[in-house]
N, C-alpha and C positions, 0 to 999 in steps of 0.2 A: 212539373205540374205547369197548369195551364195559370194564366195571366190575365187577371182584369183590373183595367187601369180607368179611374175617373176622373172629370174635372171638378173642381172644387165650388165656384160661384155658379148658382142656379142650377149644378147639377146634385149635388152631396147637399148643397146648403142653399137656402132660399133667399138669397141675396137681395132679390128687388123686393121683395116682402119686407126686409129687415131695412131698405131704402125709405118707402112708403112709411114705418114705424118711426123714423130719425123724421123725417118731411115731418109729420103730425105735429111729432113732440116741439120741434122747433118751432112749427105754427104757434103752437099753445103757448109754449113759453115766452115768446116775442108776443102776444097779443097780435097774431097776424091773422086774416081770414083764411078760416079755414076751408075753402071753396079754392084755394091756392095750391090745393096737394097736388091737383092735376098739372101744372105749369110746374111744379118741381119735379113731377114724376117725369113729364115730357124734358125736360129738359137735362135729367141725368142720365137720359138713354139708356137703359139697364148696362148702366157704369162706362157705356165707352166712351163718354165725353168728357176731356180731361180734367179732374175736378178743380184747379185753378181757373176753368171757364163758367163751370159750373156755380163755384162759392162766387166769384168775382160778379158775375150777374146777379146773385142774390142779394148782394152788398149794396148794389147799384139800385136795385128794384125798391130794396126798402129803405136805402138812406142808413142803412149800420155803419155807425160808427167803431169799426172794428175792424183788424185787420185780416187779411184771407189765412194768413198763418194762425190767427184764434179761429178761425171757422172751422179751418179743416182739424184742428184741435178736436173742437166740437164733434163736427161730424164722425171722426175716426172712432173718439168713446162712444159715441149715441150709435152707430151702426150697429159695431161688433158688442155693444148690452143688447142687442134685438135680435142677433141670431142666433140662429137652432140650430140643431140636425133634427127633423121629423122622426119620432119613433118610428114610422113604417121603413124608412131610409136604412135605420140601424137594424131593423129585422132583416131588411133585405142584404144586408152586409153580414149578417151572421150566417144567413141561408146560404150565397155563395162560399163562406167558408167552409160550413158545415160537408158542402158537394165538394171539398177539394181545392177552390182556388186561391192561388195568390193575389193579393188585392192591395193597389197603390193610387195614389194622387198624385195629376200633375196637373199643378197651376204657374199660369202667368199671373205674375202682380211681383209685388214688394214682400221680401221674404220677413219682415216684421210682422206686419198686419194678417202677413195668411196663415205664418204660424200660429199668431192668437187667435183666431178664426179655430184651426185645427184643436188648440188645446180648450178654447170655452166651450166647445161643442164634443167634446170627448171622443172625436174619432181617432184619435193617435193609436189608442190601444187596438182599434178595430182593424187596422191596415199594415202592412209589412212594411212600407216604408212610402215615401213623398220626393217630390220635387218642386223646387218652385224656381221658375225664370230668373227672378234677378241672382239667386246664388249660384244657380247654374250656368250663366251668363248666355243663356240662349230660349229662344221663345217659342211655343205650338207655334206655326206647324212643324217645325225644324226636327227630325227624325231624332237628331241626337238627342232630344230631351225626353225622348221616349226610352231610346237605350238607357239614358242613366237613370230614368224609373225604375226598369228594368233590376238593372244591377244593385239600386239600392233595394229592390224586393229580392233580391238575392239567387237573380236569373242571370246566366251569362247572357248577353246580346246577339248571340253566335248561331249559326247553323240555322235551325228552324225554329227558333224562339219565336219571331212575328207570326206563324202559324198559330199560335196555340195561344196568340194573346190578343184580348179585345180593349176598343175603348168605348165610354159613354160619356157623354157631352152632348153640351146644347148648344156648342158656338162653331157655325159649322167651317168657317174658314180657320180656327184654327184646330178644335179638336175632330173634326171628320176629316181636312184636309190632311191634317197631321198623320191622322190615320192610315189613311189611305199613300202618303208618300213613304209611311216606315210600312207597309205590306201587314198592315193590321185589320182584322174586322171589327165594325162600332155600330153603335148605335147610336142615331140622333135622339136627344130629346126634342120632339117639336114645340112643345110649351104651347097648341095650337095652331102653331105658325104653318105655311106651306113651305116645300123646298125650293129655293130659289136658284140654287148654285146650277150650273153648269158642265162644268168640266169634271165632276166628281161627284159620287153618289154615296152615302152611308149603305153598310150591308143590311141594316134593319133601323125601322123606326119607332119610336114611344112615347107615351104622354107626359110617362111620368119615371121616375127612378125605378121603383117597385118594377113596375113592367119591364125595363128594358134588363133589368137585372135577370127577372123570370124568361126573357128571352133569350138571356145567353146562356143559361142554364140547360135550355131547352133544345140549344143548336149545337149540339156538339159536330152535327154532319153538316152546319150549314157551309154555303160555299164557300172557297178559299177566295182572297185578293183576286183582283180580276189581272193576267197576266200582263207581263211588263211595268209593273210597278214593283218597286223595291220592294222585296219580303227578306228581311235577316239579313243572313251575311254578318262579316267580320265586323265589327263596331270600327264608325270613322271617329278620327280625329283623337284617337286610342282611347275611347271612353270609357277605357276600364282606369283609367289615369289622370282626369279631366278633372283639374282643382275645380272644388266648390266652393263658393264663398255667401257664410249665412251666419246666422244667429245662435245663441245655443240649441242645443239638439230638438227638446222636447220630442224626443224618437223612441224612447224606448219603452215597450210595450208591456204596460201593467195595467192589471187589475180587470183582464178583460176574459171574461168566462166563455171562453170557446169551444164550441159542438164538437169540433172534429181536433186531432192529435194533432199535437204542434210539430213543426217539423224540426230536425236535429240541426247542428251545425251552428249558423249563423243566427237562426231563430231560436235555437233551443231554448225551455223554460226557463225563466230568472225570476229571482224573487219580486214580488208584489211591489215592495219600496223601490225597485228600479227604476228611473226615470221619472216624468210626470204625475201629477196626481192624478186620479180616476175624474173622469167627465160625465156630462148627464147621460144616464141610460147603461151607465157601464157598472158590471158587475164587480164586488170583490173578490179576490183569491190571483193566482199566478199567472202568468200571461206569458207571451210571447216577446220577446227583443224585437221591437223594430229594425230594420235593418239597414235603416238610413242614419246611418253612422259617421258618414263622410263627415255632418255637420261640424263644423271648430266650436269649440265653445270659447265665448268670448266673454271676457270679464267685464268688460263694457258695455253690458246686456243693456243698461237703463240711461235715459237721457228724458233731461224735463220739457217741459212744454215749450219753454223759451226758446229750444235750441228750433225749435221747427222755423227755420230761416230758409229762404229758397223755396217755399210748397208754391209763392205762383207761378213757377218755374215747370211746375209736373207737368207729365205729358203721359197719356196711355192710349191706349187701342179697345181696351174693354174687359168685361166679367171679369171687375177686380181690379180695373186700372184706378177705382178710386181708392186703393190700397196702395199704391207705388209708395216706396218709401224706402230710398237705402239708409236704414234704420239705424244701423249700428258700423261699426268698426268692424272687419272683418281681416281673417287672413287663410291663408288656401289651407284646404285640408283634403287629403285622398277621397274617393270616392264610396270605398267601402271599409268600414275598418271592423274587427269582431269584437273589438275588447268593448265592453258596456259603459256606455259615457252618461253622466250623470247632466240634468239638466241645471244651465250656470244659473246662478242668484241673478233674481229680477228678469229670468225667461217670461216670466208671467205679464211683464212691464204693459202698463195701458196704453193700448195702439195709439191713441192720439199722444204718446209722449215723443211717437219717432218722426227725426225730420222727414220732408220728402225731398226726391231728388227732380233732377229733370229727364230721368232715363224715360224711357218710353217701354209699357210691358201691354200682353194682352190676357185677359182671360179668367 
């Protein structure tokens, strides 16, 4: 079965729009000039500027008598309250599913905040699996993270798997370079930008996600990755058994009304009450178990906002770098596990309640 992988921020989800909405709320709540919105957006850098830098600059500009940790908690609550998955994106995912594609998410960022986005937007029941850089201990463009994603989706990253896999993303150095290094074909979401990289290029370009998915569905005969680029082969570093560090799974596919027959095995139909609750735009009924079952269930899934120490040391490279955070105590878990998992109590904890680390991530 062909595999279609997606970036999360500014690909499946309009992250920059959510940031603008949060910034507008912040200015209004504090009685600050609404014309400063452009200053916020420029400082944000599309999420590629570390949150410690952004929020420290905000404190100094307005002389706010609050800590950066307090602002970080406010920010995380605010941006995720504005995040959503556009209906046209949901329709595109369903169209790909109906065409027989396996679907997965590959995101650089902090485990807790990125899982919160997946939960809030109802993306979980629409895909077969996901991997987030923090819990996987590797970042795009490392080919390993794409191999882990394939395996989380029930596809062994061996043989010609790469020739049957596409990656859609907006960030060239992470998404498109990563696809090239792994031997995948790719679609770059240009969002009106010119292509600026010299050493590699996407297979296709698109203005938005629905167009990108349509191109992939029509491109069964698209050119294979260029010769000389690694195209599959045996997993490196024992990808089948790479330990993953994570929070509660939020991974059981439940409530998704699929238009294509559900595959058997690890993704066989399960009762609708397995896993997380329904998200926006997701119908009721039985679904398919999400095969991202390697996430460890962590009882200590909640921390309070007062635990936000060390946020000023946060660093990140982008497309969700604002959501970095080693949010929870974690323990190793195998990459795949066939037994269904239930979401741990507190898995839907407020994103603002997670401490931010000095870890760097991108995307």
